[in-house]
N, C-alpha and C positions, 0 to 999 in steps of 0.2 A: 610330754607333748611339746614339740617345738612350735612356738607361737609366731605367727607372721607379724612383721612390724606394723604397729598401729592397731593390731587386733587386741581387744580386751580379753582378759582371762575370764573364763566362764566358771561359775560355781553353782552347783545345784544344791540347794538347801532343802532337806526333807525333814520338816519340823511342823508339828501341828499346834504348838503353843505360840500364839501371835506375839506375846511379849518377848519371848526368847528369840523369835525370828527377827523382831525389830532390834533387839540388842545386838544380835549377830550382824545385821545389816549396818548398824551404826558403827560397830567395831571395825568392820571392813572398810567403811568409808573414811574412818578416822585414820586408819593405818596405811591405806593404799589407795591410789587412784588407778583407773584402768581395770577395775574388776566389775564384771556383770553378774549380778546375783539373781537367780531364778528360784523362787520358793514354791514348793508343793507341800501338801499337808499329810500325805501318807504314801505308803509304798506303791499302791496301785497307780496313783497320780504320777509318781516318779517314773514308773515303767512306761506309762503312756507318753510322758515327755521324752524319755530316753529312746523310745522306739519310733517316735514320730520322725520321718525322714526330713521334715522341714527344719528340725532342730539339729544344730551341731552338738556333738558329744561335749559334755562339760570337762574342764580340766581337773576338777575336784568335786567330790560329793561329800557333803557334811550331813550326817545322818543321826537322827534321834532314834531311840529304841522303842519307846512307848507311844504308839499312834494307833488310831482306829483303822479298820478295814485290813490293811496289811502293815504289820509292824516292822520295825527296823531289822529285827532278826531274820524275818522271812524275806525281806527285800535283799538283805546282804547275801543270803543263800542263793537267790535268783541271780543277782548281779555277778557273783563270782563263778557261777556255772555257765554264764553266757560268754562265748568266745569274744564277742564284740565289746561287751561292757566290762569284762573283768580287768581290763588294763587301766580303768579309771581309778585313781587313788580314792579310797573311801575311808573317811575318818568318822568314827562314832563319837558324837558329842552328846552326852546324856547325863541325867541326874543320878543314875544308878552307879554305885561303886561296888555292887554285889559281885563277889568273886565268880559266881556262876555266869553272870552277864558278861563279864570281861572275858572269861574263858570261851564262852559260846561265840562271842564276836570274833575272837582270834581264830577259833576253829573254822569259822566261816570266811576266813581270810580278810578280815578288816585290816587296813594298813596301819591304823592307830586307834586307840581308845582313850578318850579324854572325858573325865568326869567334870560336869559343869560346876565351876566354882560358884559359891553363893554370893561372895563379895563382888560388887559391880566392877571394880578396877581389875580384880583377878580374872573375872569373866572376859573382859575386854582384852586383857593381856593374853589369855589362852587362845582366843579366836585369832588375834594378831599373829601369834606364834605358829598356829596351824597354817594360816595364810602364807606367812613368810617362808616357812619350810617347804611346803608343797608347791607353791607357785613362784618363788624366787630362788630358792636354794637347790632343791632337788632337780636332777636332770629328768625330763619327762619323756615319755614314749613318743616317738615321732608320729606326727599326723600324716596320713596318706592322702 
């Protein structure tokens, strides 16, 4: 997505763990300026946000798998079946390293799967690398 000059990059964080959400927010603030983070706590809230015409589509979705109401697996399936939403890069960032979770995420067309490191410095570095790759390095789908 081509970003207009002066426009902040938007990240939608779908994460129900408040501590992890805070760590992700701090990692983004530490590594980059000009990022706007919106956090929701489950897949249904994410869909409400994404389908609200008052909200611009985010440039990146960072998604946990294990959440109440609608989990990350279910949300990912809905996102990638929706013509308007499927173009948004979606990175699964979760505690699970189970092969069946990794396979299921990629089968539902996740753009990347990252297991949350337990070490704080490694966690911060992982979030920074996700941010840097998807919002600074990769060429994005043009906004219309």
